[in-house]
C-alpha positions in Angstrom: 13.9 41.8 53.4 12.1 40.7 56.5 8.9 38.7 55.9 5.8 40.8 56.9 3.9 39.4 59.9 0.2 39.2 59.8 0.4 41.6 62.8 3.4 43.0 64.6 2.6 41.1 67.9 2.7 37.8 66.1 6.4 37.9 65.1 8.7 35.6 67.0 11.6 36.8 69.1 14.9 37.5 67.4 17.9 36.7 69.7 21.4 37.6 68.7 24.1 36.2 71.1 27.6 37.5 71.4 29.2 34.1 71.4 30.9 31.9 74.1 27.6 31.7 76.0 27.5 29.6 79.1 26.5 26.0 78.0 27.4 24.1 81.2 26.4 26.0 84.4 23.5 28.5 84.8 23.0 28.6 81.0 20.8 31.7 81.4 20.7 32.7 77.7 20.0 29.2 76.4 17.5 28.6 79.2 15.6 31.8 78.4 15.5 30.8 74.7 14.3 27.3 75.6 11.5 28.7 77.8 10.3 30.9 74.9 10.2 27.8 72.6 8.3 25.8 75.2 9.9 23.6 77.8 8.7 20.0 77.4 6.6 20.7 74.4 8.7 22.8 72.0 10.9 21.8 69.1 14.2 23.5 68.3 16.0 23.1 65.0 19.8 23.7 65.4 21.6 24.9 62.2 25.4 24.5 62.7 26.2 25.2 59.0 28.5 28.1 60.0 30.9 25.7 61.7 33.3 23.2 60.1 33.2 21.1 63.3 30.6 18.4 62.7 30.1 17.9 66.5 28.8 21.5 67.0 25.1 20.6 66.4 25.2 17.7 68.8 26.6 19.9 71.6 23.7 22.2 71.3 21.3 19.3 70.9 22.5 18.0 74.3 22.5 21.4 76.0 18.8 22.1 75.0 17.8 18.5 75.9 19.3 19.0 79.4 17.2 22.2 79.7 14.0 20.3 79.1 13.7 20.3 75.3 14.1 16.7 74.2 12.8 17.4 70.7 15.9 19.0 69.2 16.8 18.4 65.6 20.1 19.2 63.8 19.7 20.6 60.3 23.2 20.8 58.8 23.3 21.4 55.1 26.9 21.5 53.9 26.2 22.5 50.3 23.6 24.6 48.6 22.3 21.5 46.9 21.6 20.1 50.4 19.9 23.2 51.7 16.5 23.0 49.9 15.7 19.3 50.8 17.0 20.0 54.4 14.3 22.6 54.8 11.7 19.9 55.6 13.4 19.5 59.0 12.0 23.0 60.0 8.4 21.8 60.0 6.8 22.1 63.4 9.7 24.0 65.0 9.0 26.5 67.7 12.6 27.8 67.6 15.5 27.9 65.3 19.1 28.3 66.5 22.1 29.2 64.3 25.5 28.3 65.9 28.8 30.1 65.5 31.5 29.6 63.0 31.9 31.8 59.9 29.0 34.0 58.9 30.0 33.9 55.2 29.4 30.1 55.3 25.8 30.9 56.3 25.2 33.6 53.7 26.8 31.7 50.8 25.4 28.2 51.6 21.9 29.3 52.8 21.2 32.6 51.2 18.4 32.4 48.7 17.6 28.7 49.6 14.4 27.3 51.0 16.0 27.2 54.5 16.5 31.0 54.5 13.1 31.7 53.0 11.2 29.4 55.4 13.0 30.7 58.5 12.1 34.3 57.6 8.5 33.2 57.1 8.4 31.2 60.3 9.8 34.1 62.4 7.1 36.4 60.9 4.5 33.8 62.0 5.8 33.5 65.6 8.7 31.1 65.7 11.7 32.4 67.7 15.1 32.6 66.0 18.4 32.9 67.8 22.0 32.9 66.6 25.3 33.0 68.4 28.5 34.5 67.2 28.5 34.1 63.4 24.9 33.1 63.7 24.1 36.4 65.4 25.7 38.5 62.6 23.7 36.5 60.1 20.3 37.4 61.5 20.0 40.9 60.2 19.7 42.2 56.6 23.0 44.1 56.7 25.7 41.6 57.9 29.3 42.4 58.8 31.1 39.7 56.9 34.6 40.5 58.3 36.7 43.4 59.3 39.8 44.6 61.2 39.9 45.2 65.0 40.4 48.5 66.6 38.5 51.3 68.3 38.7 54.0 65.5 36.5 53.6 62.4 38.6 53.3 59.2 37.6 53.4 55.6 37.2 49.9 54.4 37.5 48.4 57.9 34.2 46.5 57.7 33.0 44.5 54.7 29.2 44.1 54.5 27.2 41.3 53.0 23.6 40.2 52.8 22.4 38.4 55.9 19.2 36.4 56.6 17.1 39.5 56.8 14.9 39.0 59.9 15.3 42.7 60.6 16.7 45.7 58.7 16.9 47.9 61.8 20.2 46.5 63.1 23.8 45.9 62.2 25.1 43.2 64.7 28.6 42.6 65.8 29.7 39.9 68.3 32.6 39.1 70.7 32.5 42.9 70.9 34.6 43.9 73.9 36.7 40.8 73.8 37.9 41.5 70.2 37.9 45.3 70.2 35.3 45.8 67.4 34.0 49.3 68.0 35.8 50.6 65.0 34.4 48.2 62.5 30.8 48.6 63.9 31.2 52.4 63.5 32.6 51.9 60.0 29.6 49.8 59.0 27.2 52.5 60.3 29.1 55.2 58.5 27.9 53.5 55.3 24.3 53.1 56.5 23.3 55.5 59.3 19.7 54.3 59.1 20.5 51.1 61.1 21.3 50.8 64.8 24.5 49.0 65.7 24.6 46.6 68.6 27.9 45.2 69.8 27.4 42.0 71.8 29.9 41.0 74.4 30.4 37.3 74.9 27.8 35.4 77.0 25.4 38.3 76.4 22.2 38.4 74.2 19.6 40.8 73.0 16.1 39.3 73.3 14.2 41.4 70.7 10.5 41.1 71.3 7.8 41.4 68.6 7.4 45.1 69.5 11.1 45.8 68.7 12.1 46.4 72.3 15.0 44.3 73.3 16.2 43.2 76.8 19.7 42.4 77.7 20.4 38.9 79.2 23.8 37.7 80.2 27.0 38.4 82.1 28.4 41.1 79.7 27.3 44.3 78.1 25.7 45.4 74.8 27.0 48.6 73.2 24.3 50.4 71.2 25.6 52.7 68.6 22.9 55.0 67.2 23.9 56.9 64.1 20.3 57.8 63.2 20.9 61.5 63.9 24.5 61.7 62.7 25.5 65.2 61.8 28.4 64.3 59.5 30.1 61.2 58.1 33.3 61.6 56.0 33.3 58.0 54.7 32.9 59.1 51.1 35.9 61.4 51.2 38.2 59.2 53.4 41.0 57.2 51.6 41.2 53.5 52.1 42.5 52.7 55.6 42.2 56.3 56.8 40.3 57.3 60.0 36.7 58.3 59.4 35.3 61.5 60.9 31.9 60.9 62.4 29.9 63.6 64.3 26.8 63.3 66.4 26.8 59.5 67.0 25.0 58.4 70.2 26.2 55.5 72.3 24.7 53.5 75.1 26.2 50.6 77.2 23.5 48.3 78.4 23.7 45.4 81.0 21.5 42.6 82.3 17.9 43.8 82.5 18.5 47.0 80.4 16.1 47.6 77.5 16.2 49.5 74.2 13.3 50.5 72.0 14.4 50.2 68.4 11.5 52.3 67.1 11.9 55.2 69.5 15.7 54.8 69.8 15.4 55.0 73.6 17.3 53.1 76.3 15.9 52.2 79.7 18.2 51.3 82.5 18.2 48.0 84.3 16.2 47.8 87.5 18.2 48.7 90.6 18.3 46.5 93.6 16.1 49.0 95.3 13.5 48.7 92.5 13.6 44.9 92.6 13.2 44.9 96.4 10.2 47.2 96.2 8.5 44.8 93.8 8.9 41.8 96.1 5.7 40.8 98.0 
């Protein structure tokens, strides 16, 4: 469960990223996260445990340093035995960043360890936490561990596991449009209509503020699937592999600058060029 903040406005941002974010050119998503963490003064801890590529942490270390955050530390426990002593590297961080890879590596290697416990507490106390690709899926309490591609929800299409638990309001899927994952996100919500599903395209992020309103940043879109007022889900009666009947699901497609209020389940469109021109001095 998410750690309880002393007051809602004190919680840090939660930033799931759809993967394949720009690391070389404009780097809008990484830049925005670096600014939140404090350019020149902040300290980011990169956790590349999801990846088997040992150079992953160093690549993000270099990217954040080039953006003006020279104090970037890589915390890369490769076993559960390493995870508890590695937690000392989190001290003093203003931001934590989980890289991509395999989200099951994160849940099985870090779940229940001091790293997971301390990151939850830090986020409740104001530290910003981001994750890209597998790291994005891991941020929520209900994590899609794996599943089949396709646009139609199928019984058994999505397998859920316990994630880090920074929020219990969301089920997060990544590489969404690129890997045709609408069906598995709908399948996950058919099990648990309480949550809101967000499907993150590549190079696209949701910057979830302490008030649980998120803003879209990036070149793609975010598909919001709201099953909170679902009228019917046939998941319990559908045989394994069969299509699942779902009635009354609401869907939004958000782009750069759009916002979504997770409490009120309301979307707000991105400012138009006319709106932005009117705001200019």
